[in-house]
C-alpha positions in Angstrom: 100.3 99.9 91.0 98.5 96.8 89.7 98.4 96.8 85.9 94.6 96.5 86.1 94.4 100.0 87.7 97.0 101.7 85.6 94.7 102.9 82.8 92.1 104.1 85.2 94.6 106.1 87.2 96.1 107.6 84.0 92.6 108.6 82.8 91.8 110.2 86.2 95.0 112.3 86.3 94.7 113.2 82.6 91.3 114.8 83.4 92.3 116.2 86.7 95.4 117.9 85.3 93.1 120.0 83.1 91.2 121.5 86.0 93.7 121.3 88.8 94.8 124.9 88.4 91.2 126.3 88.4 91.0 129.1 90.9 88.1 127.7 92.9 89.6 124.5 94.1 93.0 126.2 94.4 91.4 128.8 96.7 89.4 126.3 98.7 91.9 123.6 99.2 95.5 124.1 98.1 96.4 127.7 98.8 95.3 127.3 102.4 97.5 124.2 102.8 100.4 126.0 101.2 100.0 129.0 103.6 99.9 126.5 106.5 103.1 124.9 105.4 104.9 128.2 105.1 103.7 129.2 108.6 105.4 126.1 110.0 108.4 126.2 107.7 110.3 129.4 107.0 112.5 128.7 104.0 116.0 130.2 104.0 118.1 131.1 101.0 119.8 128.3 99.0 117.8 125.5 100.7 117.0 122.6 98.3 113.3 121.8 98.1 111.8 118.6 96.7 108.0 118.7 96.3 106.9 115.1 96.1 103.5 115.0 94.5 103.9 118.5 93.0 100.9 118.2 90.7 101.1 121.1 88.2 103.8 122.9 90.3 101.8 125.7 91.7 103.4 125.5 95.2 106.8 125.5 93.6 105.9 128.4 91.5 104.8 130.4 94.6 108.0 129.5 96.3 110.0 130.6 93.3 108.3 134.0 93.3 108.5 134.6 97.1 111.9 132.9 97.7 114.0 133.1 94.5 117.2 131.8 96.1 115.7 128.4 96.8 116.7 125.4 94.7 113.4 123.8 93.7 112.5 120.4 92.2 109.2 118.7 91.7 108.2 115.1 91.3 104.8 113.7 90.4 103.7 110.2 89.3 101.3 111.8 86.7 103.0 112.7 83.4 99.9 114.8 82.7 100.3 116.9 85.8 104.0 117.5 85.0 103.1 118.5 81.4 101.0 121.3 82.9 103.9 122.3 85.2 106.4 122.8 82.3 
């Protein structure tokens, strides 16, 4: 990322991380996508899963609840999103 954009992107994700888990956008956008992923992919016990761009980790948290034998990891470029995930 160009250095000139770095502060703007950090500012954007710092703000977005505070509202990312709000129920309305989660219901409208993300949960539907998560359901579609799980329709296509049926996880099996002990698979390793890497969620690239995991945001605040909501999808990984749902996977953990529904499939406790999975080995889960999340990666996100935004430190603010990851702080919300921990």
